[in-house]
N, C-alpha and C positions, 0 to 999 in steps of 0.2 A: 524357646529352643529353636523354633523354626526359622527365626531371623538370623541365626548364627551362620557364619561362613567358615570354611576350614582355615585353621591358623588363628582364630580368635581365641582369646583366653577367657576362661570362665572360673570364677571362684565360687565354690558352693560351701556354705557354712551351715553346720547343724548344731543343735543345742539339746542337751539332755541333762536333767538333774538326777537321773537314775539309770545311767548306761549299763550297769551291772545286771539289769533286768532282762537284757537280751539273752535268748536261749543260748546254751553252750554251742550248739551247732551254728548259730548265727553270729556268735561273738567273733570268730575268726574273719567272717565276711564283713562284719561291722568295722573291725579294726583295719581291714584291707581297703575299705572304701575311703577312709580318712587318712591322708598322709601324715597329718599332724593332730595332736590333741592338745588342748589348752585347758588346764585346770585352774579355775578361779576360786581360791580358797575363801573362806569366810574372813572378813577383815579382822585383824588383831586390834588390840587396844590403841596402838599408835595410829593405825589407819582410821579407826572410828573417830579419834580425836580430830583428824583432818577432814573426814567425810562430813560430820554434822554441820560445821560452820559453812562448808562449801554447798551443802544441800539447801540450807536456809538462804544463802545468797542467790543460788540458782533459781529458787522459787519466789524471789522477790521479798524475802523477809530479812530481818536483821536481829541479831542477839545483842543484849546489853553487854557492856564491857566486862562486868563481873559475872557473867553467866558461867555456871559451873559445868564446862564441857567435860572435865575429867570424870565427874560422877555420871553424866549421861553416857560417856564412852564405856564406863565400867558396867552400867546397867543394861547396856545394849549388846552385851556379849551373846554370840550365838545367832545373831541376826545377819542376813545377807545385805549387801549394800542396796539392792533393789527394795528390800523391805524397809530400810531406813528412808529411802527416797519416797516410798508410798506414805510413810508416816508423815513426813514434812509436807508432801503434796496435799494430804488430807487435812492437816492442821492449818495450813496457810490458804484458806478459802479467800475469795475476793473480799468478803465481809470482814474476815479476821485481819487481812492486810490493812484495811482501812483503820482498824482499831489499834494497830501496832504503834501509832504515834503516842497514844495514851496508855495502853496496856501492853507492856512488853511480854514476850513469851517467857514462861518459866518452866522449870523441871516437872512439876506436877502436870502441867498441861501437855508436855511432850510425852510423859509416861502414860497419860490417859490414852493418847493415840497409839503409843507403842504396844499397849496391852491388847489392842484389837488385832495385832499381827502375831502369828505364831513364829517363834524362833525355829531355826533348823535343828531337828533333833540330833543329838550327838551320834546316834547310831547311823543316821543317813550320812552325816559328814565323814564318819569313820569309814563307812563302806565306800564312799567316793574316793577317799584317800587310798584305800587298799586297791581299788579298781585301777586308779591312775598309776600305782606303783607297778602294775603289770603291763602297762603300755610299753611297746618296744623301745621307744626313745628313753623313757625313764628307767626301764630295766637296764638298758645299756649304760646309762649314767651311773646308776647305783652299782652296777657290776664293775665299772672302772673305778669307782670310789673304793669298793671292797678290795680291788686289786692293788690300788695305791696303799691302802691301809696294811695289806699283807706284805707288800714290799717294804713298807716302813718298819714293820715288825721284823722282817728279815735283817734289815740293817742294824736294828737295835740288838737283836740277838747275836748277829755276827760280830758287832762291835764289842760284845762282852766275851767273845771267844768261844761261844757255845756252838754246838752243831745243831742243825735244824732237821726236823723230820716232819712228816705230814700226819695229821690226825685223821680220823675216819671220815671227816667231812672235806678232806683235801686241803685244809688250811695248815699253814706252817706252825710248828711248835718246837720249842727247844728240846733237844735230846738230852737225856740225863747221862752223865758220865763223861 
């Protein structure tokens, strides 16, 4: 920081797998420091189908043509992309890469390495989703989506000739009569 001069731009990046652990009094300050938050969810099935072959290629390995990526993608649900990278990096040691010409990688071998890594618990993933839902940007997006849905409901009710009234939560509802 000493080498910075006025007018120079600085990008500060922070990473947390458990941001909700910030104390309530610190949470507002925590959110105030960071202009933007980026949530990287766990990869879904389609993403894992693309990630696995890419990781093998990245680490200098190759999979046989009939390798069952679909099964591997299904069995690796709940693992972060970094975990999958660690599995492939551990599996493809220099010695193992030398043997790839004769002995190709198979599902049991990958599963042996995958079993050494713990998947992300559902509770942790769910807590992260809930925390991200409270970030100002995502709350605004969800609020806009709720407003659009309410407006669409107004149009549908109005098109049917009904009168609209507000329920106790402030949402539109069709008035009887």
